[in-house]
C-alpha positions in Angstrom: 64.9 111.2 137.8 66.1 107.4 138.8 63.5 105.3 138.4 59.5 105.6 138.4 57.7 103.2 140.8 53.7 103.6 141.0 53.1 103.3 144.2 49.7 102.3 143.9 50.5 98.7 144.3 50.0 97.6 147.8 53.3 94.3 147.8 55.7 97.7 146.3 54.6 99.8 149.0 54.8 97.0 151.8 58.5 96.4 150.5 59.3 99.9 150.7 58.1 100.2 153.9 59.9 97.1 155.5 63.5 98.3 153.6 63.4 101.7 155.5 62.2 100.0 158.8 65.1 97.6 158.4 67.6 100.5 157.3 65.5 102.7 160.5 65.1 100.5 163.1 67.0 97.1 162.0 63.8 95.1 162.2 61.5 94.3 159.0 58.5 96.1 160.0 55.6 97.6 159.0 52.4 99.2 159.8 50.5 98.4 156.7 48.1 95.8 157.2 46.4 93.9 154.4 43.7 93.1 156.3 42.8 96.8 157.5 42.9 97.6 153.5 40.8 94.9 152.5 37.9 95.9 154.1 38.0 98.5 152.1 37.5 96.9 149.0 33.8 96.1 149.0 32.8 100.3 150.1 31.2 102.4 147.5 33.1 105.0 146.5 30.5 107.4 148.2 31.0 105.1 151.4 34.9 105.3 150.8 35.2 109.1 150.8 33.2 109.5 154.1 35.0 106.8 156.2 37.3 107.6 158.3 40.2 105.3 156.6 43.2 105.8 159.9 45.2 102.7 160.1 45.6 100.9 163.0 49.5 101.8 163.1 49.9 98.6 165.0 53.8 97.7 163.4 54.4 94.4 162.3 57.2 92.3 161.8 57.1 90.3 158.6 59.3 87.7 159.6 56.3 86.1 161.7 54.7 85.7 157.9 57.2 85.9 155.8 60.6 84.3 155.4 62.0 88.2 153.5 65.6 87.2 154.9 67.1 88.6 151.7 65.2 92.5 152.6 67.9 92.9 154.8 71.3 92.8 152.7 68.9 95.4 150.3 68.3 97.3 153.0 71.8 98.3 153.1 71.6 99.4 149.9 68.7 102.2 151.0 71.3 104.2 152.7 72.8 105.1 148.9 69.6 105.0 147.0 65.8 105.1 147.9 63.9 102.1 148.6 62.2 102.6 145.6 65.0 102.7 143.6 66.6 99.6 145.1 63.4 97.8 144.3 62.7 98.7 141.1 66.6 98.3 140.0 67.1 94.6 141.8 63.7 93.9 140.3 65.3 95.1 136.7 68.4 92.8 137.1 66.9 89.5 138.5 64.5 89.4 135.2 67.6 90.4 133.0 69.8 87.8 135.1 67.4 84.8 133.8 67.7 85.5 130.4 71.5 85.5 130.7 71.0 82.6 132.9 69.0 80.6 130.7 71.9 81.6 127.7 75.0 80.2 129.8 72.9 77.1 130.2 72.2 76.8 126.8 75.7 77.3 125.5 77.4 75.0 128.2 75.0 72.0 126.7 76.7 73.1 123.1 73.7 75.0 121.7 74.2 76.9 118.6 74.3 80.8 119.5 71.3 81.2 117.2 69.3 78.3 118.8 70.1 80.2 122.4 69.2 83.3 121.2 66.0 82.2 120.1 65.3 80.2 123.1 66.0 83.4 125.0 63.4 85.6 123.0 60.7 83.0 123.4 61.0 82.8 127.3 61.4 86.7 127.1 58.1 86.9 125.2 56.2 85.0 127.4 53.6 86.7 129.1 55.3 85.0 132.3 58.4 86.8 131.6 57.3 89.8 129.7 54.3 91.1 132.0 55.9 90.0 135.6 58.7 91.6 135.1 56.0 95.2 134.7 54.1 94.1 137.9 54.5 95.0 141.4 57.6 94.4 143.6 57.5 91.1 145.8 60.5 89.6 147.3 59.8 86.1 145.7 61.1 88.0 142.0 64.4 87.7 143.5 64.6 83.9 143.7 64.0 83.4 140.1 67.2 84.4 138.9 69.1 83.2 142.1 67.0 79.6 141.9 67.5 78.6 138.3 71.5 79.3 138.8 71.0 77.1 142.1 69.5 74.5 139.6 71.7 74.9 137.0 75.1 74.6 139.1 73.8 71.9 140.8 72.7 70.6 137.6 75.9 71.0 135.8 77.9 69.2 139.3 76.1 66.8 139.7 76.1 65.9 135.7 79.9 66.1 136.0 80.5 64.3 139.3 82.0 67.7 140.5 80.2 68.5 144.0 83.0 69.0 146.4 85.4 71.8 147.7 84.5 75.7 146.7 82.6 74.2 143.9 80.2 73.0 146.2 80.8 75.9 149.3 79.1 78.4 145.9 76.5 76.1 144.9 75.4 75.8 149.1 76.0 79.5 149.1 73.5 80.6 146.1 70.6 77.8 147.2 71.0 80.0 150.6 70.7 83.3 149.0 67.7 81.8 146.9 66.1 80.4 150.0 66.6 84.1 151.9 63.8 85.6 149.3 61.0 84.0 150.7 59.7 80.8 152.9 58.6 78.9 149.7 61.7 79.2 148.2 63.1 77.3 151.1 61.1 74.9 150.8 61.8 73.9 146.9 65.5 74.6 147.8 
């Protein structure tokens, strides 16, 4: 077994459905509807078991509410791997990449290896990193390493007054990729 994903998370299932939809139709749609699911949250167990839990079946284009353009390149991977494996692996890579980028950025500032490792260990120990790495998959999670890399590269280029040519194109490409993860990221970049 390549990976285990807990399907009881709504956002994880939502992203898997959207990846499958992009693969099958080229359009990021899903019939999962939080509003329909939310109405069941307050029901007691007996009423929930007796309820006719048939979704409306309407397919919604997620681009009307979220700018998850990063899902298009990720959907290409679903031709080779199941959507849950793609999301799990990319989520894991995102969290590990954060630590590598932090280490690289600190070392570029001539901080000793031991100090850099200790700082990275503190980041890993912080609940914002350690707990988030084991929860639902969100498109926003893919922003973290890309946004961090964009900020580090831009800071470095501006500090060295080296913001031209291929360096600028690379920084812009990372920025656009980071902005493609979610609408909030696009506002930040």
